Backbone bond lengths (Angstrom), bond angles and torsions (degrees), N, CA, C in turn:
res aa  C-N    CA-C-N  psi(-1)  N-CA   C-N-CA  omega(-1)  CA-C   N-CA-C  phi
1 M - - - 1.457 - - 1.530 108.46 -
2 A 1.326 115.68 134.25 1.458 120.63 179.33 1.526 110.29 -73.82
3 R 1.302 115.81 156.10 1.467 120.20 -179.51 1.524 111.70 -64.87
4 Y 1.324 117.19 -39.03 1.462 120.93 176.84 1.523 109.64 -167.14
5 Y 1.336 115.18 166.13 1.457 122.55 175.67 1.517 108.31 -107.22
6 R 1.332 116.19 127.00 1.472 121.90 179.07 1.523 109.71 -90.92
7 L 1.339 115.65 112.38 1.448 119.96 -179.57 1.525 112.08 -64.60
8 D 1.338 116.66 -41.29 1.465 120.28 -175.20 1.526 111.95 -70.02
9 L 1.339 116.97 -26.05 1.466 120.99 179.86 1.527 112.70 -103.20
10 A 1.347 116.81 -8.44 1.462 121.90 -175.45 1.526 110.81 52.14
11 A 1.340 115.97 46.82 1.464 120.67 -175.69 1.520 110.04 -148.35
12 N 1.329 115.05 147.38 1.459 121.46 173.09 1.517 110.35 -83.03
13 H 1.330 115.12 148.31 1.460 120.71 170.93 1.531 107.91 -77.04
14 A 1.328 115.86 -179.32 1.467 121.04 -176.86 1.535 111.55 -63.31
15 V 1.330 114.55 152.07 1.461 121.03 175.64 1.525 109.34 -68.88
16 S 1.328 116.52 139.47 1.457 122.99 -176.43 1.524 109.85 -126.89
17 T 1.323 116.89 136.43 1.461 119.62 176.17 1.527 110.98 -67.87
18 E 1.331 117.75 -36.75 1.468 120.57 177.74 1.522 110.48 -59.96
19 I 1.334 116.82 -50.30 1.456 120.24 -177.34 1.527 110.05 -65.24
20 T 1.319 117.37 -34.98 1.465 120.23 175.91 1.527 110.22 -65.82
21 G 1.336 117.28 -37.43 1.465 120.47 175.52 1.518 112.16 -62.57
22 Y 1.331 116.39 -44.86 1.466 120.07 175.38 1.527 110.63 -59.85
23 S 1.335 116.23 -41.12 1.459 120.22 -178.03 1.520 111.18 -64.78
24 A 1.331 116.84 -39.42 1.464 119.87 176.59 1.527 110.26 -58.37
25 S 1.333 116.52 -45.09 1.464 120.39 177.95 1.521 111.32 -63.24
26 A 1.342 116.34 -39.68 1.464 120.28 -179.58 1.528 111.34 -64.65
27 F 1.331 116.92 -41.89 1.467 119.62 179.36 1.530 110.96 -65.30
28 V 1.338 117.02 -36.75 1.467 119.50 176.73 1.522 110.35 -64.45
29 F 1.343 116.54 -41.53 1.466 119.37 177.86 1.527 110.70 -61.99
30 L 1.330 116.89 -44.74 1.460 120.22 179.71 1.531 111.41 -63.42
31 H 1.330 116.09 -36.24 1.469 119.07 175.67 1.522 110.54 -64.89
32 S 1.334 117.84 -37.79 1.465 120.39 178.79 1.526 111.33 -65.69
33 L 1.328 117.09 -28.87 1.465 121.17 178.54 1.518 112.15 -77.25
34 T 1.330 116.28 -43.00 1.463 121.54 -166.05 1.522 114.81 -109.74
35 R 1.341 116.93 -22.64 1.467 123.41 -171.22 1.530 111.45 58.97
36 D 1.315 116.48 22.16 1.465 122.03 176.34 1.528 107.79 -78.54
37 A 1.327 116.68 118.77 1.463 121.64 -175.00 1.524 112.46 -61.91
38 R 1.326 117.77 -22.79 1.465 119.65 -179.93 1.527 111.51 -61.89
39 Y 1.329 116.77 -35.11 1.461 119.31 -179.65 1.533 111.29 -68.72
40 L 1.311 116.88 -39.82 1.460 118.85 177.77 1.524 110.77 -68.48
41 D 1.332 117.32 -35.02 1.465 120.05 175.10 1.523 110.90 -61.40
42 R 1.336 116.62 -42.73 1.476 120.41 179.18 1.528 110.49 -68.04
43 A 1.318 117.34 -36.22 1.468 120.35 177.53 1.529 109.97 -63.44
44 R 1.324 116.69 -44.17 1.466 120.04 178.14 1.532 110.64 -62.27
45 A 1.323 116.53 -41.56 1.467 120.00 -179.89 1.527 110.58 -62.63
46 A 1.319 116.81 -41.51 1.466 120.17 178.16 1.525 110.67 -63.65
47 A 1.337 116.29 -43.17 1.463 120.09 -179.56 1.526 111.30 -65.75
48 R 1.321 117.40 -37.32 1.475 119.60 178.08 1.529 110.74 -68.31
49 F 1.320 117.17 -34.78 1.459 119.58 174.03 1.524 110.17 -60.08
50 L 1.328 116.54 -42.65 1.467 120.24 -179.47 1.527 110.87 -65.42
51 I 1.309 117.28 -38.63 1.467 119.54 175.91 1.526 109.81 -60.75
52 G 1.344 116.48 -41.39 1.457 120.11 178.07 1.512 113.53 -67.44
53 A 1.338 116.69 -28.00 1.465 120.56 179.77 1.526 112.25 -77.23
54 W 1.331 117.10 -23.49 1.463 121.36 -178.62 1.525 110.18 -65.43
55 D 1.321 115.92 126.78 1.464 121.86 177.53 1.521 108.01 -92.70
56 G 1.304 116.44 95.75 1.454 120.46 -176.51 1.513 113.84 -66.06
57 A 1.341 116.87 -30.09 1.465 120.11 -178.25 1.522 111.21 -64.97
58 S 1.343 116.85 -42.36 1.465 120.25 -179.23 1.519 112.50 -100.92
59 G 1.335 117.14 -4.96 1.458 120.27 -179.20 1.510 112.09 64.57
60 T 1.345 117.08 52.40 1.464 121.90 -172.22 1.519 111.11 -136.63
61 M 1.341 115.58 139.69 1.456 121.25 167.87 1.530 107.03 -108.72
62 P 1.325 118.39 106.56 1.466 120.09 -177.39 1.519 111.92 -70.47
63 F 1.320 115.42 157.42 1.463 123.22 178.12 1.526 110.22 -71.02
64 E 1.324 116.89 -52.48 1.456 123.21 172.55 1.525 107.76 -126.33
65 I 1.322 116.67 159.01 1.458 120.56 -170.68 1.524 112.54 -89.53
66 A 1.295 116.59 -38.67 1.472 119.60 -172.46 1.528 110.28 -129.62
67 P 1.339 116.56 98.78 1.469 127.36 -4.48 1.534 110.95 -88.65
68 A 1.323 115.86 161.30 1.466 122.08 178.30 1.526 108.17 -89.03
69 R 1.337 115.78 88.81 1.474 119.74 -173.89 1.521 113.40 -105.17
70 F 1.340 116.92 -20.75 1.465 120.08 -175.71 1.526 110.00 -140.91
71 T 1.335 114.99 158.25 1.453 121.94 166.95 1.524 107.33 -132.98
72 Y 1.338 116.88 139.40 1.464 123.34 -175.51 1.525 109.73 -114.12
73 F 1.328 116.73 135.66 1.461 121.66 175.44 1.520 110.40 -58.00
74 F 1.328 116.79 -49.18 1.453 120.54 -176.39 1.519 111.15 -61.44
75 D 1.326 115.89 -46.52 1.463 120.18 -177.93 1.520 111.34 -60.69
76 C 1.324 116.37 -38.98 1.469 119.73 179.02 1.528 110.76 -60.42
77 G 1.331 116.81 -40.32 1.459 119.55 177.84 1.515 112.61 -62.89
78 I 1.336 116.74 -39.24 1.466 120.31 178.53 1.527 110.08 -67.02
79 V 1.323 117.06 -38.85 1.463 121.17 176.91 1.527 110.36 -61.39
80 V 1.334 117.03 -45.82 1.469 120.49 179.05 1.524 110.51 -58.09
81 R 1.322 116.70 -46.38 1.467 119.66 -177.35 1.530 111.15 -66.15
82 G 1.338 117.02 -35.78 1.456 119.65 175.90 1.515 111.65 -64.98
83 L 1.326 116.66 -45.37 1.465 120.64 178.54 1.521 111.26 -61.48
84 L 1.330 116.79 -41.54 1.465 119.62 -179.67 1.526 111.56 -67.99
85 A 1.335 116.46 -35.51 1.466 119.01 177.29 1.524 110.50 -61.06
86 V 1.336 116.74 -43.33 1.463 120.17 -179.81 1.526 110.52 -70.34
87 W 1.320 117.28 -36.84 1.469 120.51 177.19 1.527 110.89 -61.12
88 R 1.339 116.99 -43.98 1.461 119.02 179.69 1.528 111.23 -63.63
89 A 1.338 116.01 -38.87 1.464 120.29 -176.34 1.523 112.73 -76.37
90 S 1.331 116.63 -28.84 1.468 120.32 -172.95 1.519 114.11 -109.77
91 G 1.340 116.74 -25.68 1.459 120.72 -175.34 1.507 114.37 76.58
92 D 1.337 117.18 9.58 1.473 121.57 -177.55 1.526 109.71 -81.04
93 G 1.333 117.09 113.33 1.458 122.29 -173.76 1.510 114.95 -64.51
94 E 1.344 119.10 -23.99 1.458 119.61 -178.56 1.528 111.34 -64.73
95 F 1.329 118.05 -27.21 1.459 120.77 178.81 1.534 110.49 -72.23
96 L 1.321 117.45 -38.63 1.459 121.20 175.73 1.522 110.65 -64.60
97 E 1.316 117.89 -41.96 1.461 120.04 -178.50 1.520 111.52 -65.35
98 C 1.318 117.49 -39.93 1.466 119.48 177.16 1.526 110.17 -66.58
99 A 1.334 117.08 -38.92 1.465 120.42 177.42 1.527 110.90 -60.25
100 R 1.315 117.30 -41.09 1.471 120.45 178.40 1.524 110.84 -64.40
101 A 1.322 116.67 -38.91 1.466 119.25 179.89 1.523 110.83 -65.13
102 V 1.330 117.30 -43.76 1.470 120.27 -179.45 1.528 110.06 -68.57
103 G 1.322 117.63 -39.50 1.461 120.54 177.43 1.513 112.10 -62.69
104 G 1.320 116.81 -35.40 1.460 119.99 175.59 1.502 112.12 -66.98
105 S 1.333 117.38 -38.51 1.468 120.92 176.35 1.520 111.00 -60.87
106 M 1.332 117.15 -41.22 1.470 120.51 178.69 1.519 111.00 -57.16
107 A 1.318 116.27 -43.87 1.464 120.93 -177.09 1.518 112.35 -75.64
108 R 1.313 116.90 -31.09 1.468 121.66 -172.81 1.539 112.39 -90.29
109 D 1.311 116.46 -48.35 1.464 120.26 -168.67 1.519 113.61 -86.44
110 F 1.323 117.65 -28.78 1.467 120.74 -171.19 1.525 113.68 -97.53
111 V 1.323 117.42 -6.30 1.456 119.85 -173.77 1.525 110.85 -62.29
112 A 1.344 115.41 135.90 1.463 122.91 -179.94 1.527 107.88 -125.82
113 S 1.318 116.15 -177.42 1.465 120.18 -179.25 1.526 110.25 -75.04
114 G 1.323 114.96 159.18 1.457 120.71 174.79 1.510 114.53 68.20
115 G 1.318 118.04 21.94 1.451 120.72 178.94 1.506 114.96 80.34
116 E 1.333 117.80 5.97 1.462 121.55 179.66 1.527 110.90 -86.78
117 F 1.342 113.53 167.87 1.457 121.03 174.08 1.520 108.80 -127.86
118 H 1.324 116.30 127.71 1.456 120.23 178.46 1.530 109.55 -57.73
119 P 1.324 118.13 136.67 1.470 118.19 -179.97 1.521 114.19 -75.45
120 I 1.352 117.83 -34.30 1.464 120.97 -174.27 1.523 109.29 -140.16
121 L 1.327 115.70 138.10 1.462 122.21 173.25 1.523 108.73 -122.05
122 T 1.332 115.69 145.00 1.457 119.97 173.00 1.527 109.62 -80.34
123 L 1.300 115.22 155.16 1.462 121.53 175.71 1.517 109.55 -120.77
124 P 1.334 117.06 145.56 1.476 127.17 10.13 1.518 114.77 -89.77
125 G 1.339 118.77 -3.35 1.456 120.18 -170.93 1.510 115.73 -79.07
126 K 1.336 118.13 -12.13 1.471 122.82 -178.40 1.529 111.87 57.66
127 C 1.330 115.16 44.33 1.465 121.16 177.27 1.519 109.39 -95.61
128 P 1.345 119.42 138.70 1.465 121.06 -179.26 1.531 111.70 -63.26
129 V 1.322 116.51 138.41 1.461 122.73 173.33 1.518 108.32 -77.56
130 E 1.326 116.14 144.13 1.461 120.04 179.29 1.520 110.10 -57.93
131 R 1.307 116.50 135.44 1.457 121.60 -176.42 1.529 111.31 -82.02
132 D 1.335 115.11 150.30 1.461 122.53 177.16 1.521 107.17 -129.10
133 P 1.338 118.53 108.76 1.472 120.51 -174.59 1.527 113.80 -64.44
134 L 1.340 117.73 -18.55 1.457 120.04 178.55 1.526 112.95 -91.86
135 R 1.325 117.26 -1.29 1.462 121.49 175.62 1.521 107.88 -119.38
136 W 1.314 115.67 108.41 1.464 118.61 -172.44 1.525 112.13 -60.35
137 S 1.337 117.69 -33.64 1.459 119.61 -177.64 1.518 112.64 -73.72
138 Q 1.332 117.82 -12.33 1.464 121.52 176.98 1.524 111.86 -106.78
139 S 1.325 116.23 19.10 1.460 121.59 177.26 1.519 108.74 -136.19
140 P 1.326 117.44 148.75 1.467 118.35 171.50 1.520 108.34 -70.58
141 G 1.304 117.36 158.88 1.454 118.59 179.58 1.507 112.43 174.44
142 C 1.331 114.56 -179.11 1.464 121.01 -174.37 1.520 112.48 -62.31
143 Y 1.344 117.64 -26.94 1.462 120.37 -179.73 1.532 111.93 -59.54
144 Q 1.342 116.95 -24.02 1.464 120.63 -178.88 1.526 112.66 -65.06
145 L 1.342 116.47 -11.51 1.456 118.87 -177.10 1.530 111.70 -64.88
146 K 1.343 118.18 -29.63 1.464 117.64 176.22 1.519 110.36 -63.36
147 A 1.319 117.13 -41.37 1.465 119.56 175.06 1.522 110.26 -63.64
148 G 1.331 116.74 -36.75 1.458 120.71 178.81 1.517 113.65 -62.99
149 M 1.343 117.12 -22.12 1.463 119.12 174.77 1.525 111.82 -58.11
150 A 1.338 115.94 -24.46 1.463 119.37 177.05 1.521 110.43 -58.36
151 W 1.326 117.33 -38.49 1.468 119.89 179.03 1.530 111.11 -67.68
152 W 1.328 116.68 -42.10 1.465 119.35 177.32 1.528 109.84 -59.94
153 D 1.334 115.98 -44.06 1.461 120.09 179.93 1.530 111.78 -64.61
154 L 1.334 116.66 -36.53 1.467 119.69 176.29 1.520 111.03 -67.00
155 W 1.325 117.39 -36.51 1.462 120.18 175.56 1.529 110.25 -61.61
156 E 1.335 115.98 -44.75 1.467 119.05 178.38 1.532 111.44 -62.95
157 A 1.335 116.22 -36.58 1.461 120.60 -175.96 1.524 112.68 -76.22
158 T 1.327 116.52 -33.66 1.465 120.26 -171.32 1.522 114.11 -113.11
159 G 1.331 117.30 -21.51 1.457 120.55 -174.24 1.507 113.88 77.60
160 E 1.339 117.85 5.98 1.469 121.73 -178.69 1.527 109.35 -82.98
161 V 1.333 115.70 112.66 1.459 122.10 -167.63 1.522 112.44 -65.78
162 H 1.329 118.56 -26.53 1.467 118.68 -176.65 1.527 111.09 -63.16
163 Y 1.335 118.24 -27.42 1.462 119.64 176.33 1.530 110.53 -65.35
164 R 1.326 116.21 -42.49 1.465 120.56 178.69 1.519 110.29 -62.59
165 E 1.320 117.40 -40.65 1.461 120.35 -179.82 1.527 111.34 -66.05
166 L 1.321 117.25 -36.08 1.472 120.27 176.32 1.521 110.80 -61.87
167 Y 1.346 116.37 -45.20 1.470 119.22 178.37 1.524 110.58 -62.62
168 L 1.316 118.10 -46.02 1.469 120.95 -176.68 1.520 111.45 -63.84
169 G 1.330 117.48 -36.17 1.456 119.52 176.24 1.517 111.80 -64.05
170 L 1.330 116.66 -43.34 1.455 120.32 177.95 1.523 110.65 -67.22
171 L 1.314 117.28 -35.72 1.465 121.36 177.08 1.521 110.64 -60.64
172 R 1.311 118.01 -46.78 1.467 120.81 -179.37 1.523 110.83 -59.59
173 D 1.322 116.60 -43.95 1.458 119.83 -179.43 1.525 110.84 -68.04
174 S 1.314 117.47 -37.53 1.460 121.25 -178.98 1.523 111.11 -67.37
175 L 1.322 117.19 -42.11 1.465 120.19 177.41 1.529 111.44 -62.32
176 R 1.307 115.70 -33.49 1.470 120.38 -179.07 1.520 112.06 -70.57
177 T 1.321 118.08 -32.39 1.467 120.87 -171.59 1.530 114.38 -107.05
178 A 1.320 118.17 -10.11 1.473 120.65 -171.04 1.519 112.97 -61.02
179 H 1.329 117.77 -34.53 1.474 119.80 -176.42 1.525 112.24 -65.91
180 E 1.342 117.70 -16.85 1.456 121.45 -178.98 1.529 112.43 -89.09
181 F 1.320 117.83 -5.29 1.463 120.29 -167.48 1.533 113.22 -75.82
182 L 1.324 117.59 -33.09 1.465 121.24 -179.95 1.525 110.32 -112.37
183 P 1.359 117.38 144.15 1.468 125.49 -1.99 1.530 113.42 -75.77
184 G 1.312 119.30 -32.88 1.458 122.16 169.96 1.510 116.48 78.47
185 H 1.336 117.73 -6.06 1.470 120.30 -179.57 1.529 108.78 -158.01
186 P 1.352 118.00 142.84 1.471 119.40 179.74 1.529 114.18 -74.59
187 D 1.330 117.41 -16.27 1.462 122.33 -177.61 1.531 108.71 -93.00
188 G 1.342 116.79 121.94 1.450 120.88 -177.54 1.513 113.43 -57.26
189 R 1.330 117.18 -36.99 1.460 120.42 178.43 1.527 110.65 -61.20
190 K 1.331 116.07 -41.08 1.465 119.67 179.52 1.524 111.47 -69.97
191 V 1.331 116.62 -29.34 1.462 119.47 175.45 1.528 110.06 -64.20
192 V 1.340 117.19 -39.89 1.461 120.07 176.60 1.532 110.61 -60.75
193 D 1.329 116.11 -40.96 1.469 119.26 175.41 1.529 111.04 -58.53
194 R 1.315 116.23 -37.80 1.455 120.25 -179.44 1.533 111.92 -73.16
195 L 1.339 117.53 -25.25 1.463 119.37 173.45 1.529 110.14 -61.28
196 H 1.332 115.20 -43.69 1.470 121.29 175.73 1.527 110.13 -53.65
197 A 1.323 116.29 -44.91 1.463 120.44 -177.79 1.523 111.69 -71.79
198 L 1.341 117.91 -38.61 1.460 118.72 -178.83 1.529 111.28 -66.01
199 V 1.330 117.46 -33.82 1.461 117.75 177.04 1.526 110.58 -66.62
200 Y 1.331 117.84 -28.70 1.464 118.84 171.28 1.525 110.33 -56.04
201 F 1.325 116.95 -42.11 1.466 120.86 177.04 1.525 110.49 -60.85
202 L 1.334 116.72 -46.23 1.461 120.19 -179.29 1.526 110.85 -62.11
203 E 1.342 116.80 -40.40 1.462 119.77 176.41 1.534 110.85 -63.14
204 G 1.320 115.31 -37.58 1.455 120.31 -178.40 1.516 113.56 -67.13
205 L 1.336 117.40 -16.02 1.462 121.41 177.51 1.523 112.75 -79.38
206 L 1.325 118.34 -15.96 1.462 121.44 -169.47 1.528 114.70 -59.82
207 P 1.358 119.99 -33.80 1.468 116.86 176.74 1.528 113.54 -59.65
208 M 1.348 116.49 -23.33 1.462 120.57 -177.62 1.524 111.98 -108.36
209 A 1.332 117.23 20.07 1.468 119.77 174.94 1.528 108.88 -56.86
210 G 1.325 115.52 133.92 1.457 121.16 -173.63 1.511 112.12 107.51
211 D 1.344 116.39 -22.96 1.461 120.85 173.11 1.532 108.01 -76.41
212 A 1.319 117.34 136.16 1.462 121.01 -172.84 1.520 112.34 -60.01
213 L 1.343 117.68 -44.53 1.457 120.25 -178.34 1.525 111.64 -66.81
214 C 1.313 116.73 -39.53 1.461 120.31 -178.96 1.525 111.08 -71.15
215 D 1.326 116.88 -39.67 1.457 119.34 177.05 1.528 110.70 -64.54
216 A 1.334 116.80 -38.30 1.464 119.97 177.80 1.525 110.92 -64.52
217 A 1.334 117.11 -39.17 1.461 120.65 178.52 1.527 110.84 -65.68
218 L 1.331 117.84 -39.21 1.460 121.26 175.30 1.528 110.82 -64.65
219 A 1.318 116.73 -44.02 1.462 120.70 -178.50 1.524 111.93 -65.26
220 D 1.316 116.70 -31.01 1.467 120.72 176.80 1.528 111.59 -81.16
221 G 1.334 116.86 -41.72 1.455 120.49 -171.75 1.506 114.18 -73.57
222 I 1.325 118.41 -37.29 1.464 120.21 -176.29 1.527 111.56 -61.03
223 P 1.338 120.53 -51.80 1.467 118.72 178.83 1.526 113.61 -68.73
224 R 1.332 118.27 -28.81 1.462 119.81 176.64 1.525 110.48 -62.62
225 V 1.322 116.52 -47.38 1.461 119.97 178.13 1.523 110.17 -62.09
226 A 1.327 117.07 -44.17 1.458 120.95 -178.52 1.528 111.54 -60.88
227 N 1.323 117.30 -41.30 1.466 120.53 -179.46 1.519 111.41 -65.18
228 F 1.335 117.38 -45.96 1.465 120.50 177.23 1.531 110.44 -62.70
229 L 1.318 116.42 -39.91 1.457 120.79 -177.66 1.529 110.86 -60.48
230 R 1.301 116.98 -44.16 1.466 120.36 -179.53 1.529 111.32 -71.08
231 Q 1.309 115.94 -39.97 1.467 119.20 -179.38 1.527 111.80 -63.57
232 L 1.324 116.74 -37.73 1.458 121.21 -172.64 1.525 113.28 -96.82
233 A 1.325 117.90 -1.34 1.465 120.24 -179.04 1.529 113.13 -55.61
234 P 1.335 120.66 -38.40 1.471 118.76 177.93 1.525 113.27 -65.13
235 V 1.321 117.19 -20.20 1.466 121.76 -179.12 1.527 110.49 -89.85
236 F 1.328 116.75 -52.54 1.463 121.82 -175.24 1.517 108.51 -161.18
237 E 1.331 116.01 138.63 1.459 122.50 175.63 1.513 109.31 -131.18
238 R 1.332 116.16 142.44 1.465 122.36 175.06 1.516 108.55 -120.33
239 S 1.328 115.95 129.62 1.459 119.20 179.70 1.520 111.79 -62.16
240 D 1.338 116.80 -34.66 1.465 118.04 -177.72 1.516 112.04 -66.53
241 V 1.342 117.78 -30.58 1.458 119.67 178.43 1.530 110.19 -67.99
242 Y 1.339 116.71 -44.22 1.463 118.90 175.98 1.527 110.17 -58.47
243 A 1.320 116.60 -45.33 1.464 120.34 -177.50 1.526 111.50 -66.00
244 Q 1.320 116.63 -44.99 1.462 119.93 -179.26 1.521 111.20 -63.03
245 L 1.336 116.47 -43.36 1.460 119.91 -178.58 1.523 110.40 -64.66
246 L 1.324 116.97 -42.94 1.462 120.39 177.83 1.528 110.54 -61.53
247 R 1.331 117.16 -44.13 1.469 119.76 179.95 1.519 112.02 -62.17
248 V 1.342 116.32 -45.49 1.462 117.50 -175.27 1.526 110.39 -69.64
249 R 1.327 117.83 -30.75 1.469 119.46 172.60 1.532 110.17 -58.87
250 L 1.339 115.62 -48.14 1.461 120.19 -177.41 1.519 111.67 -65.47
251 Y 1.319 116.63 -45.21 1.464 120.00 -179.43 1.528 111.33 -65.08
252 A 1.332 117.22 -41.47 1.466 120.15 -179.75 1.524 110.92 -65.14
253 D 1.330 117.10 -35.76 1.460 121.02 177.69 1.523 110.34 -69.03
254 W 1.328 116.86 -46.92 1.465 120.53 -179.60 1.525 111.60 -62.58
255 A 1.334 116.54 -32.42 1.468 120.84 179.82 1.523 112.12 -79.81
256 G 1.341 117.51 -7.09 1.456 121.02 -178.34 1.508 113.55 78.09
257 A 1.343 117.09 17.13 1.465 120.54 -177.07 1.520 112.08 -89.03
258 V 1.338 117.86 -43.59 1.465 122.88 -177.80 1.524 108.06 -141.56
259 P 1.337 118.76 122.29 1.463 119.97 178.34 1.528 111.11 -61.39
260 L 1.324 115.73 144.43 1.457 121.79 -177.14 1.526 111.01 -71.11
261 D 1.333 116.26 129.86 1.457 122.80 168.86 1.529 105.98 -86.27
262 S 1.314 116.77 95.82 1.458 121.25 -171.12 1.523 112.42 -64.59
263 A 1.322 117.16 -38.22 1.469 120.07 -179.47 1.522 110.47 -65.39
264 A 1.320 116.97 -44.21 1.465 120.24 178.82 1.523 110.61 -64.76
265 A 1.333 117.09 -40.33 1.460 120.14 179.80 1.525 110.90 -64.12
266 R 1.328 117.75 -40.18 1.468 120.30 177.78 1.520 111.31 -62.75
267 W 1.330 116.31 -42.01 1.469 120.22 179.78 1.519 110.64 -62.51
268 E 1.333 117.02 -45.04 1.467 121.00 179.72 1.526 111.06 -65.34
269 C 1.317 116.35 -36.69 1.463 120.59 178.07 1.536 110.27 -63.81
270 E 1.315 116.62 -46.07 1.470 120.69 179.26 1.524 111.09 -63.73
271 R 1.304 116.28 -41.30 1.467 119.83 179.89 1.527 110.09 -65.10
272 L 1.315 116.45 -42.19 1.457 120.83 -178.62 1.523 111.50 -61.92
273 R 1.325 117.73 -40.54 1.461 120.71 -178.48 1.526 112.06 -60.56
274 E 1.325 116.97 -25.15 1.463 119.99 -179.89 1.527 112.23 -65.34
275 F 1.321 117.67 -21.02 1.464 121.43 -176.47 1.531 112.57 -85.19
276 A 1.324 117.75 -5.90 1.462 120.71 -178.45 1.527 110.22 -68.43
277 A 1.323 115.82 132.13 1.469 121.46 -177.87 1.524 110.01 -98.29
278 T 1.319 115.90 137.94 1.458 122.12 171.09 1.520 107.23 -125.85
279 A 1.320 116.36 131.64 1.457 120.50 -176.20 1.516 109.51 -163.16
280 D 1.337 115.79 159.59 1.465 120.35 173.48 1.525 111.08 -70.28
281 D 1.335 116.22 -26.31 1.461 122.24 179.56 1.530 109.19 -73.52
282 A 1.329 117.06 117.01 1.463 120.98 -177.57 1.520 112.67 -63.34
283 R 1.330 117.48 -20.31 1.462 120.18 178.72 1.520 111.63 -74.91
284 M 1.324 117.14 -14.48 1.457 121.97 178.69 1.523 112.31 -109.69
285 D 1.321 116.61 -39.75 1.458 121.67 -171.00 1.524 110.86 -60.86
286 G 1.327 115.24 127.42 1.461 120.22 -179.40 1.515 113.98 88.16
287 G 1.331 116.80 -10.31 1.464 120.00 176.98 1.517 111.66 -84.71
288 F 1.323 115.59 177.63 1.462 121.37 177.58 1.524 108.90 -122.57
289 Y 1.329 114.15 134.07 1.458 118.77 174.06 1.526 109.45 -61.50
290 F 1.320 115.27 142.04 1.461 120.04 179.40 1.521 111.49 -67.53
291 G 1.332 116.95 -48.83 1.454 119.05 -172.67 1.511 113.21 -152.35
292 R 1.346 113.53 169.14 1.454 121.84 179.31 1.522 107.61 -139.22
293 T 1.316 116.63 125.96 1.464 122.64 179.45 1.519 108.66 -115.77
294 A 1.340 115.64 117.91 1.465 121.04 179.14 1.531 110.42 49.47
295 A 1.329 116.26 48.27 1.467 124.96 176.31 1.525 113.92 71.35
296 R 1.329 119.05 9.32 1.465 121.99 177.87 1.529 109.49 -113.12
297 W 1.341 115.77 134.61 1.458 119.78 -178.96 1.520 111.08 -70.48
298 E 1.326 115.10 138.14 1.456 120.25 170.81 1.536 107.96 -78.30
299 P 1.339 118.69 150.49 1.468 120.27 -170.61 1.528 114.07 -83.17
300 Y 1.337 116.65 49.98 1.456 120.43 -178.69 1.526 110.02 -133.76
301 I 1.314 116.74 129.47 1.468 122.42 164.24 1.513 105.79 -104.49
302 N 1.312 116.04 120.07 1.461 121.27 -167.25 1.534 109.95 -111.01
303 P 1.340 118.82 123.86 1.469 119.20 -179.42 1.520 113.88 -63.93
304 V 1.331 117.84 -33.42 1.464 118.97 179.61 1.520 110.58 -73.76
305 S 1.334 117.33 -42.41 1.466 119.52 174.32 1.521 110.12 -56.18
306 T 1.329 116.46 -41.82 1.462 121.36 179.37 1.524 110.77 -63.81
307 A 1.323 117.22 -45.22 1.461 120.68 -179.41 1.530 111.08 -63.96
308 F 1.328 117.06 -45.77 1.471 120.01 178.27 1.520 110.25 -60.48
309 A 1.342 116.31 -43.19 1.462 120.55 -176.28 1.518 111.51 -66.48
310 L 1.326 117.04 -45.44 1.466 118.57 -178.01 1.520 110.43 -63.57
311 Q 1.348 116.57 -36.29 1.455 118.30 178.77 1.525 111.24 -70.15
312 A 1.319 116.92 -45.06 1.464 120.53 -178.79 1.523 110.78 -60.36
313 L 1.329 116.85 -44.88 1.464 120.07 -177.29 1.529 110.96 -70.43
314 A 1.325 117.39 -37.69 1.462 119.76 177.39 1.525 110.56 -62.76
315 L 1.322 116.92 -45.89 1.457 120.62 -179.18 1.523 110.99 -66.58
316 A 1.334 117.27 -39.51 1.455 120.66 178.52 1.522 111.51 -64.79
317 D 1.334 116.31 -29.75 1.468 121.14 178.59 1.521 112.59 -85.57
318 G 1.315 116.86 2.48 1.457 120.40 176.40 1.510 114.97 89.02
319 A 1.332 117.38 11.11 1.465 120.83 178.90 1.525 109.51 -99.21
320 G 1.307 116.31 152.44 1.465 120.04 172.93 1.506 113.28 87.01
321 Q 1.325 113.48 171.02 1.453 122.38 -179.31 1.521 110.32 -99.23
322 A 1.306 115.22 141.07 1.458 120.82 -179.66 1.520 111.35 -92.00
323 H 1.323 117.05 28.92 1.458 119.51 -178.77 1.535 109.06 -78.18
324 R 1.327 115.32 137.23 1.458 120.00 -178.43 1.525 112.32 -59.29
325 H 1.326 118.46 -31.82 1.468 120.60 179.13 1.519 112.26 -61.39
326 L 1.331 117.46 -23.64 1.459 120.53 -178.23 1.525 112.72 -93.45
327 L 1.336 117.49 -0.75 1.471 119.57 176.68 1.518 109.47 -65.21
328 I 1.314 115.90 121.49 1.475 120.31 -179.50 1.529 108.91 -73.65
């Protein structure tokens, strides 16, 4: 799956293993809604692509295939969760085995000092990329906890306790640093980008819903993101942030961690629907615009924004299962 479709160029960006991992999870969710076998077939195809992308000789899941220049900690976690989603839906053991291999790479190759994990490594040497504190994706941080859910899921799948310990270690570090994440940048547009990342942290707390510290972090983080989102909407809006925030509200309520603010959820739902694209071009129709700047659409139809949005709106409308394994 390509990272996004460029409307102005009528072209897809490069294929990404992360986006393919998200797509595998999205197809499994759609299959759970509809029981349409086509969605499970597409999920299997995505998972088999990921198996083919795995470099067994070097033990690496590259970020993009051509050329394979980098590997990302976060992306590897999304790939693991996509593979596990397809394994649960299909029972095909090869998807679980590939997920275990990628999860092992996360723990082995990315480990840094002080309990941190390097966000990006170069390939083939697996050397850490220089960090940039003003670019969240080039720094370690609490957002990595969503990728860390892959370890929790592997623990559930295999019973191997070291996966659970890896997640809990990352959880402790994420809880310690999360309060520093916002606003994190002097540019309002970049703050909106960081909202997207902070909700990853909130999603990553869901395996521990019911724990006092994690519930408190959810109760603090959800309104913080919502307040920044409304304040910065005239500057820049991202459909994925609306979708992620709506989803985490619903999941936190269903888990008994944070009661649902129904008025806020309705507002986010209405705002999110505005990003839905309709067009004669099949590459656009049914997708969701990535962003809006000063009321003008950015020229991107994003598969992940679309997947997050379709799930958020389905769940808000009362369709689908609220099981954490199905969170895209």
